[in-house]
C-alpha positions as CSV (number, residue, x, y, z in Angstrom):
1,M,93.0,141.3,82.4
2,F,91.9,137.9,83.6
3,R,91.4,135.3,80.9
4,I,90.0,131.9,81.6
5,K,90.7,128.8,79.5
6,E,87.9,127.5,77.4
7,I,86.9,124.4,75.4
8,N,84.0,124.1,73.0
9,V,81.3,121.4,72.8
10,V,83.2,119.4,69.9
11,E,86.3,119.2,72.0
12,L,84.2,118.1,75.2
13,K,82.7,115.4,73.0
14,K,86.2,114.3,71.9
15,R,87.4,114.2,75.6
16,F,84.3,111.9,76.3
17,D,84.9,109.7,73.2
18,E,88.6,109.2,74.0
19,N,87.9,108.6,77.7
20,F,90.0,111.6,78.8
21,Y,90.2,111.7,82.5
22,F,88.4,115.0,83.7
23,T,85.3,116.0,85.6
24,L,82.5,117.8,83.9
25,L,81.2,120.2,86.5
26,N,77.6,121.2,85.8
27,V,76.8,124.3,87.6
28,R,73.2,124.8,86.4
29,E,70.4,124.8,88.9
30,H,68.5,121.7,89.7
31,Q,65.4,122.5,87.3
32,G,68.1,122.8,84.2
33,V,69.8,119.6,85.2
34,E,66.5,117.7,85.5
35,F,65.2,119.1,82.2
36,A,68.4,118.6,80.1
37,K,70.4,115.7,81.5
38,I,73.9,114.8,80.7
39,K,75.5,111.7,81.6
40,D,78.9,111.6,83.5
41,H,78.9,115.0,85.3
42,E,78.9,116.2,88.8
43,H,76.3,118.7,89.7
44,L,77.2,121.7,92.0
45,P,75.0,124.8,91.5
46,T,76.7,128.1,91.2
47,G,75.5,129.3,94.5
48,R,77.1,126.3,96.3
49,Q,80.5,126.7,95.0
50,P,82.0,128.9,97.9
51,I,80.7,126.3,100.3
52,R,81.7,122.9,98.5
53,Y,84.5,123.7,96.2
54,E,87.0,121.8,98.4
55,E,85.2,118.5,97.6
56,M,86.8,118.7,93.9
57,D,90.3,117.3,93.2
58,K,92.8,120.1,92.3
59,E,94.7,117.6,90.2
60,N,92.0,116.6,88.0
61,P,91.2,118.7,85.1
62,I,87.6,120.3,85.4
63,V,85.5,121.4,82.6
64,V,82.7,123.7,83.9
65,M,79.3,124.1,82.1
66,C,76.1,125.9,82.6
67,H,73.2,126.7,80.1
68,T,74.9,129.3,78.1
69,G,78.6,129.5,79.4
70,V,78.1,132.8,81.4
71,R,77.8,131.5,84.9
72,S,80.3,128.6,84.3
73,A,82.8,131.4,83.2
74,K,82.2,133.1,86.7
75,V,82.8,129.8,88.4
76,C,86.0,129.1,86.4
77,Q,87.4,132.5,87.5
78,Y,86.6,131.7,91.2
79,L,88.1,128.1,91.0
80,E,91.1,129.4,89.1
81,S,91.8,131.9,91.7
82,L,92.0,128.9,94.1
83,E,94.5,127.0,91.8
84,Y,92.1,124.6,90.3
85,N,92.8,123.3,86.7
86,V,89.5,124.6,84.9
87,R,88.2,125.2,81.5
88,N,84.9,126.9,80.7
89,L,82.5,125.3,78.3
90,K,82.1,128.2,75.9
91,K,79.9,129.3,73.1
92,G,76.6,128.4,74.4
93,G,77.4,125.8,77.2
94,G,74.9,123.0,77.5
95,N,72.6,124.8,75.0
96,A,75.4,124.5,72.2
97,R,76.0,120.9,73.3
98,S,72.3,120.1,72.6
99,I,72.5,121.5,69.2
100,L,75.8,120.4,68.0
101,V,76.6,117.1,69.8
102,D,73.4,115.7,71.3
103,S,70.5,116.9,69.2
104,A,68.3,114.0,70.5
105,G,68.2,115.7,73.9
106,P,65.9,118.3,75.1
107,R,66.6,122.2,74.7
108,Y,65.6,124.9,76.8
């Protein structure tokens, strides 16, 4: 069985706080990104992955996020099959981040 690597929102915040070098890949659609903005991320909607994945650096660790962690898990499976170093933002994705890390930001 295929198992993707995961990271939770607290670990993600720690990476930001400690200036860990990685890319936060936001795979939400444009409406979600506009409503609940997150600094320091790259936006590449799920449907664009098969076309634009080569734009990403295989050597750079990538944390993939969506609203709940479901779409990002699928993107992680896809990118990992292409030998990218990826982790899924688990347990609620961007929604959990809004609750646990950045409660001042909007939720949807």
